[in-house]
C-alpha positions in Angstrom: 0.0 0.0 0.0 1.3 3.4 -0.9 2.3 5.7 2.0 -0.3 8.3 1.2 -3.1 5.7 1.0 -1.9 4.0 4.2 -1.9 7.4 6.0 -5.4 8.1 4.8 -6.7 4.7 5.9 -5.0 5.0 9.4 -6.4 8.5 9.7 -9.9 7.3 8.8 -9.7 4.4 11.3 -8.4 6.7 14.0 -11.2 9.2 13.4 -13.7 6.4 13.5 -12.4 5.2 16.9 -12.6 8.8 18.2 -16.2 9.0 16.9 -17.1 5.8 18.8 -15.5 7.1 22.0 -17.4 10.3 21.6 -20.7 8.5 21.2 -20.0 6.3 24.2 -19.0 9.4 26.2 -22.2 11.2 25.1 -24.4 8.2 26.1 -22.8 7.8 29.5 -22.8 11.6 30.1 -26.5 11.8 29.3 -27.2 9.0 31.8 -25.2 10.7 34.5 -26.6 14.2 34.0 -30.2 13.1 33.5 -29.8 10.7 36.4 -28.5 13.4 38.7 -31.4 15.7 37.8 -34.0 12.9 38.3 -32.7 11.5 41.5 -32.5 14.9 43.2 -35.9 15.9 42.0 -37.7 13.7 44.5 -36.2 13.7 48.0 -38.6 11.3 49.6 -38.7 7.5 49.7 -40.2 6.0 46.6 -41.6 2.5 46.1 -39.5 -0.3 47.7 -36.8 2.2 48.7 -38.7 2.3 52.0 -37.3 -1.2 52.8 -33.8 -1.1 51.2 -32.8 2.4 52.4 -34.0 1.9 55.9 -32.2 -1.4 56.0 -29.0 0.3 54.7 -29.2 2.8 57.5 -29.8 0.1 60.2 -27.0 -2.1 58.9 -24.7 0.9 59.1 -25.8 1.7 62.7 -26.2 -1.8 64.1 -23.6 -3.9 62.2 -20.8 -1.3 61.5 -21.6 1.1 64.4 -21.8 4.2 62.2 -24.8 6.4 62.3 -25.7 8.0 58.9 -29.3 8.6 59.8 -30.5 12.2 59.2 -33.9 11.8 57.4 -36.9 10.4 59.3 -37.6 6.7 58.7 -40.2 5.7 56.1 -43.7 4.7 57.3 -43.2 0.9 57.4 -43.7 -1.6 60.2 -40.7 -1.6 62.6 -38.5 0.6 60.4 -35.7 0.7 63.0 -35.6 -3.1 63.2 -35.6 -3.7 59.4 -32.4 -5.3 58.1 -34.1 -6.8 55.0 -32.6 -10.2 55.5 -34.9 -11.9 53.0 -32.4 -10.4 50.4 -28.6 -10.6 50.5 -26.8 -7.6 51.9 -24.4 -6.2 49.2 -26.7 -3.5 47.7 -27.5 -2.2 51.2 -23.8 -2.1 52.1 -23.2 0.1 49.0 -26.2 2.3 49.8 -24.8 2.7 53.4 -21.3 3.6 52.0 -22.9 6.1 49.7 -24.8 7.7 52.5 -21.6 7.8 54.6 -19.9 9.8 51.9 -22.8 12.0 50.6 -25.2 12.1 53.6 -28.7 10.7 54.2 -30.4 12.0 51.1 -32.0 10.8 47.8 -28.8 11.5 45.8 -26.8 9.2 48.1 -29.4 6.4 48.0 -29.7 6.5 44.2 -26.5 7.6 42.6 -24.9 4.1 42.7 -27.7 3.0 40.3 -27.1 5.9 38.0 -23.4 5.1 37.8 -24.1 1.4 37.3 -26.4 2.2 34.3 -23.7 4.3 32.7 -21.2 1.4 33.2 -23.6 -1.1 31.8 -23.6 0.9 28.5 -19.8 0.5 28.3 -19.9 -3.2 29.2 -22.6 -3.9 26.6 -20.3 -2.3 24.0 -17.3 -4.4 25.1 -19.4 -7.6 25.0 -20.7 -7.1 21.5 -17.3 -6.0 20.3 -15.9 -9.3 21.5 -18.7 -11.4 20.2 -19.1 -9.8 16.7 -15.7 -8.2 16.3 -17.5 -5.2 14.8 -17.9 -1.7 16.4 -21.2 -1.0 14.5 -23.5 -3.4 16.3 -21.5 -2.6 19.5 -22.3 1.1 19.5 -26.0 0.4 18.5 -26.4 -2.0 21.4 -25.0 0.6 23.8 -27.6 3.1 22.5 -30.4 0.5 23.1 -29.4 -0.2 26.7 -28.8 3.5 27.4 -32.5 4.2 26.7 -33.8 0.9 27.8 -37.0 1.7 29.8 -36.3 -1.0 32.5 -32.6 -0.3 33.2 -33.0 3.5 32.8 -35.9 3.6 35.3 -34.3 1.3 37.8 -31.1 3.3 37.7 -33.0 6.1 39.2 -34.3 4.3 42.3 -32.6 2.6 45.3 -33.7 -0.9 44.6 -31.8 -4.2 44.1 -32.3 -4.9 40.5 -29.9 -2.4 39.0 -27.1 -4.0 41.1 -28.0 -7.5 39.8 -28.1 -6.2 36.2 -24.7 -4.4 36.6 -22.9 -7.3 38.2 -24.4 -9.9 35.8 -23.4 -7.7 32.8 -19.9 -7.3 34.1 -19.7 -11.1 34.8 -20.9 -11.8 31.2 -18.4 -9.4 29.7 -15.5 -11.0 31.6 -16.8 -14.4 30.5 -16.7 -13.7 26.8 -13.2 -12.2 27.3 -12.4 -15.6 28.9 -11.5 -14.1 32.3 -13.3 -16.9 34.0 -12.3 -16.6 37.7 -12.9 -12.9 37.6 -16.3 -13.5 36.0 -17.3 -15.9 38.7 -16.0 -13.6 41.4 -18.3 -10.8 40.0 -21.1 -13.4 39.8 -20.7 -13.8 43.5 -21.3 -10.0 43.9 -24.5 -10.3 41.7 -25.7 -13.2 43.9 -24.9 -11.1 47.0 -27.2 -8.4 45.7 -30.2 -10.5 45.0 -30.9 -14.2 44.8 -32.5 -14.0 41.3 -28.9 -13.7 39.9 -28.7 -17.5 40.6 -31.1 -18.0 37.6 -28.3 -16.9 35.2 -25.8 -19.4 36.6 -26.7 -22.4 34.3 -26.2 -20.2 31.2 -22.9 -18.8 32.5 -21.6 -22.3 33.3 -22.5 -23.5 29.8 -20.9 -20.4 28.2 -17.7 -20.9 30.1 -17.5 -24.5 29.0 -18.1 -23.4 25.4 -15.3 -20.9 25.8 -13.1 -23.8 26.8 -12.9 -23.1 30.5 -11.3 -26.1 32.1 -13.4 -28.1 34.6 -10.8 -27.3 37.3 -11.1 -23.6 36.7 -14.9 -23.9 36.6 -14.9 -25.7 39.9 -12.7 -23.0 41.4 -15.0 -20.4 40.0 -18.1 -22.0 41.6 -16.2 -22.1 44.9 -15.2 -18.5 44.5 -18.9 -17.5 44.2 -19.6 -19.3 47.5 -16.6 -17.7 49.2 -17.5 -14.2 48.1 -21.1 -14.6 49.0 -20.2 -16.0 52.5 -17.7 -13.2 53.1 -20.3 -10.6 52.4 -22.6 -12.2 55.0 -19.8 -12.3 57.5 -20.5 -8.9 59.1 -24.1 -9.9 59.7 -23.0 -13.2 61.2 -20.5 -11.4 63.5 -23.3 -9.0 64.5 -25.6 -11.8 65.4 -22.8 -13.6 67.2 -22.3 -10.5 69.4 -26.1 -10.6 70.1 -26.4 -14.3 70.7 -23.1 -14.9 72.5 -21.2 -17.1 70.1 -20.1 -17.3 66.5 -21.8 -20.6 66.0 -25.1 -19.0 67.1 -24.5 -16.1 64.8 -23.9 -18.4 61.8 -27.0 -20.4 62.8 -29.0 -17.2 62.8 -27.8 -16.4 59.2 -28.7 -20.0 58.1 -32.1 -19.7 59.6 -32.6 -16.3 57.8 -31.7 -18.1 54.5 -34.3 -20.8 55.2 -36.9 -18.2 55.9 -35.9 -16.3 52.7 -36.2 -19.5 50.6 -39.7 -20.1 52.0 -40.7 -16.5 51.6 -39.5 -16.2 48.0 -41.3 -19.3 47.0 -44.7 -18.1 48.4 -47.4 -15.8 47.1 -47.5 -12.4 48.8 -51.2 -12.1 48.2 -52.9 -10.0 45.6 -50.9 -7.0 44.3 -52.3 -4.5 41.8 -48.9 -4.4 39.9 -47.9 -8.1 39.9 -47.6 -10.0 36.7 -46.2 -13.4 35.6 -42.9 -13.5 33.7 -44.5 -13.8 30.3 -46.5 -10.6 31.2 -43.2 -8.7 31.3 -42.7 -9.2 27.6 -45.8 -7.1 26.7 -46.3 -4.8 29.7 -49.1 -6.5 31.3 -48.5 -4.4 34.4 -46.0 -1.5 34.4 -44.4 -0.4 37.7 -44.6 3.4 38.6 -41.9 5.2 40.4 -41.8 9.0 40.6 -43.1 11.7 38.2 -44.2 10.0 35.0 -41.4 7.5 35.1 -42.4 3.8 35.0 -40.6 0.5 34.7 -41.9 -1.0 31.4 -40.7 -3.1 28.5 -39.7 -1.8 25.1 -42.1 -4.1 23.3 -40.5 -3.4 19.9 -37.0 -4.4 21.1 -38.3 -7.5 22.8 -40.3 -8.5 19.7 -37.2 -8.1 17.6 -35.1 -10.0 20.1 -37.5 -13.0 20.1 -38.1 -12.9 16.3 -34.4 -13.0 15.3 -33.7 -16.6 16.3 -36.9 -17.7 14.4 -35.8 -15.8 11.3 -32.3 -17.4 11.7 -33.9 -20.8 11.6 -36.2 -20.0 8.7 -33.4 -18.6 6.5 -30.8 -21.2 7.8 -28.3 -18.6 8.9 -24.9 -20.0 9.7 -23.7 -18.3 12.8 -21.0 -18.6 15.5 -22.5 -20.0 18.7 -21.0 -17.0 20.5 -23.8 -14.9 19.0 -26.3 -17.0 21.0 -24.7 -16.4 24.4 -27.0 -13.5 25.3 -30.0 -15.7 24.4 -28.8 -18.4 26.8 -28.6 -15.7 29.5 -32.1 -14.6 28.8 -33.6 -18.1 28.6 -31.9 -19.3 31.7 -33.2 -16.3 33.8 -36.7 -16.4 32.2 -37.1 -20.1 32.9 -35.9 -19.6 36.5 -38.6 -17.0 37.1 -41.1 -19.3 35.4 -40.0 -22.2 37.7 -40.5 -20.3 40.9 -43.8 -18.9 39.6 -45.2 -22.4 39.3 -43.7 -23.4 42.6 -45.8 -20.7 44.3 -44.0 -17.4 43.9 -46.9 -15.8 42.0 -46.3 -12.3 43.2 -43.7 -11.1 40.6 -43.1 -7.7 39.1 -41.9 -6.4 35.7 -38.8 -4.8 37.3 -37.5 -8.4 37.9 -36.8 -8.4 34.1 -33.7 -6.3 34.9 -32.0 -9.6 35.7 -31.9 -10.4 31.9 -32.6 -7.0 30.3 -29.0 -6.3 29.1 -29.0 -9.6 27.3 -31.8 -8.2 25.0 -29.7 -5.4 23.6 -26.6 -7.7 23.3 -28.7 -10.4 21.6 -30.4 -8.1 19.1 -27.1 -6.6 17.9 -25.3 -10.0 17.9 -27.8 -11.6 15.7 -29.5 -8.9 13.7 -26.7 -8.3 11.1 -26.2 -12.0 10.2 -29.9 -12.5 9.9 -30.6 -9.4 7.8 -27.6 -10.1 5.6 -28.9 -13.6 4.9 -32.4 -12.3 4.3 -31.0 -9.7 1.8 -29.1 -12.5 0.0 -32.2 -14.7 -0.3 -34.3 -11.8 -1.5 -31.6 -11.1 -4.1 -31.8 -14.7 -5.3 -35.6 -14.5 -5.4 -35.5 -11.3 -7.5 -33.0 -12.9 -9.9 -35.1 -16.0 -10.2 -38.2 -13.9 -10.9 -36.3 -11.8 -13.5 -35.2 -14.9 -15.4 -38.7 -16.4 -15.1 -40.2 -13.4 -16.8 -37.6 -13.5 -19.6 -38.4 -17.1 -20.3 -35.9 -19.7 -21.6 -33.1 -18.5 -23.8 
């Protein structure tokens, strides 16, 4: 290649990279600025924040001996006794740490979720780039998740789902980059945020095996999940030990809380005006309101495209690398997990639970769309050619 042509090509590639960086920066900046404006526009407890924020304050005071409480407690039964032990503690630890730094206010409760949404945008880009080796679908997927109505809304509220979505997306990204032990360590953080992360584990184990993760490393990864999860419960075990008089009794208390949580999560919580089964999340059977006009709801067009693409791939016999299907494995594993517990008795479910798989939708669309559309265009071209020759008749 001539020096001038090489220089022009390099300049073009360099400019394109700068444009991609600028777009990613614009998307993340929008999320951070918009998020800051929204989370400071309502300085009162919203939705299930009443449980998680009060639990974060109580954990800070009772477990770590640090009082961050400035605002009055929300109006819930026994707010000062609430530790929210039916869910793992990591998200509440982070909320407490944020309040320790920023004070007891809505910005402190919610800003971790805003930051996590911005980071999910970058992680989705990196995942698609590794799967497809193309920046075009990667930047489009980032745009989809930036404006995704489930992740965007949950990033503005101090609930657990944004933590699960962030850590699962980070774990998935590390998995496709073959950083297996790091991926499973982060999966431990997802599980330590909410138990629903466990539904993704079958898919992640299968993906790691397809990525040629050794069985030894896989076994170490699963142990790492357990170790990290246990370590994050240790402060609570020590707190209960100080109350009960021995570490054994403290651990026993934590185990009993897990048994209660299992029973509680597999039971119906009674009728709820906003509850809907997992299949109802796909078409907005019941949206979840938060503050202002903001709601947690599905982008039906994106979900429809996500579900239609594998069907089109089968119809048109698209030859694809199995990596492209990884986000579909993530979605299917989580969706079937929620279906399973629904039929086991956990019938009080809500559309915001979809955050557990929602990043997989944007990744899946942009992984599969271009191969499917390219094949469709090829087949349509063949059909046009055949029709053209048919009208001309035999030579």
